N, C-alpha and C positions, 0 to 999 in steps of 0.2 A: 235421648243422647246417644251419640253415636260410639260404639266401641271398637278402638283399633286393634286388631289382632296382627300381630308380626308372623310372617310365614317362615319357618325354618327351611334349610335346604333340603331335608328330606321330603318335604311337600313337593317341591319341583322334580326332584329325583324320581320319586314314586309315581308322579304324573307322566314324565317321559317314559319310564322304563315299564312297559305293560306286563312284564314278567315279575316286576317287584311285588312282594308279599302285600303291600299297602297300595297298590294301584287301584283297586276296586273301592277302597276305603276313601280314597281321594275323590274319586268321581261320585260316590256318595255324599260325601262332605259338600262338594260344590254344588251338587243338586240341591241339598238341603238349605243352602245359604243364599242360593241365586237371587231370591226375592226379599231378602231381608235388608231392610233400609237401615236398620241399627248397627250394622256392622262394616267397618271399612278394613280391607286387607291391605297390607303393605310388607314390604320387605327391602333388602338392601343389596348394595353391589358387593358385600362380603357374602352374602347368601348366593349369589349368583356365582361368584369366585368358588365357594366350596362345592357347588352343584357340578360346575364343569370338572372341577378336580375329581369328584366322586365317579362322575359318568366316565371320563376319560380314563384315569388311572385304576381305580378300584373295580368298575365294572366294564371296562374295556370296549365302550362304544367307539364307533368310527368318529374320527375328528370332524370331519365335515358336517355329520348329523349333529353333533353336539354344538359346533358353531352356530349352525342354523337355528337349533332351538334357543340359544342364548341370544342371538339376534332378534328372534321373533319377540322373545320375552321382553326384551329392552325396547322393541319398537312398539308392540302393542299393548303391554303390561296388562295381559289376560292370561287366565287361566281357563280354558273352555269359554264360556261366556260373561264369566266373572272378572271385573276389572280390579286391579289392584295398584298401589301407589308406590313407587320407587321412593325410599328416604334418601335425600340428598343432604350432604354435608353443608351446603350453603344455606339449608334451610334453619341451621343452629350453629351460627358462628362463634358463639360464645365459648366453644371447647375447641383449642388449636390442637396441633398433632402432639406436641410434647405433654400436654394435659391428657389428652386421649390415652398416650402410652403409659402414663403414670397411672391413670384409672385401671388399665389393663393388667399392669404388674400388680397393682393392689389387690384386684380381685382375685389374681390366680394365686396370690401368696394366701388371702383370707379364705377363699371357699375350696381351693384344691380340686377345681373341676377342668375338663378339657379346655384348652386354649381357643378352640372354634366356639364354643357354647359361651365363653366368656365375652368374645367379641360382639356375638349377637346381644348379650345382655347390656353391655355398655352402650351399643347403639338403641337398644331400646330405652334405657334410662335416659340419653341424651334427647331422645325424641317423645318421652313421657309416655311411654307405651308399657303397659304392665302384664300384657297376656301375649303368649306365643302358642301357635299351633305346631305341634311336633308329636312324632312318634317315639323320639328319643328323650324321653321326659326325666331320665334319672338324673342328670347334671342339673336340670331345672328346677328339681324339686329342692335343691339345696339353697336355692336363692329365694328369701324370704319376700322379696318385692316383685316376684315374677310368677304369674299364675300360668302353668302349662295345661293346655287342653289338648286331648287326642282328638284328632279329626273325626273318628268314628263314633265319637261320643258328644258331638256338637249340639244334638238335642237336648242333653241333660243341662247345658248352660244356659243360664238367664242373665242377659246383659241389660 
């Protein structure tokens, strides 16, 4: 059985930014999973949006470099040699925009966690994904239906 793992924006940020404290952890993570046929990596447009914002606004990378990175991610759907899948809204047409934002509001009220992480959680729910790879696990630990794995610990997990 194939385990689907959703990639949080911090994964893409650390991969792009070689000075990021987790850059080497991402490279090791990718090396460890490159030959695993039991894992499918996936992410979303929301993740890419958050990645662009952090790289431009918070980390102050040049717009052209960030734009090229984002375009390459969209075009190739790869981190190193590892292919990943972009989740598409048309894959799950049962959830319209009004319902999506209702779910979003309810999760914020219920869980009291960051709005960006709630967005990831809802997208994961819609696509029946229960595992996220992230370095920012504090919010995800509050969600009982999501298992957060830290990329540097991938060897400890059995799927």
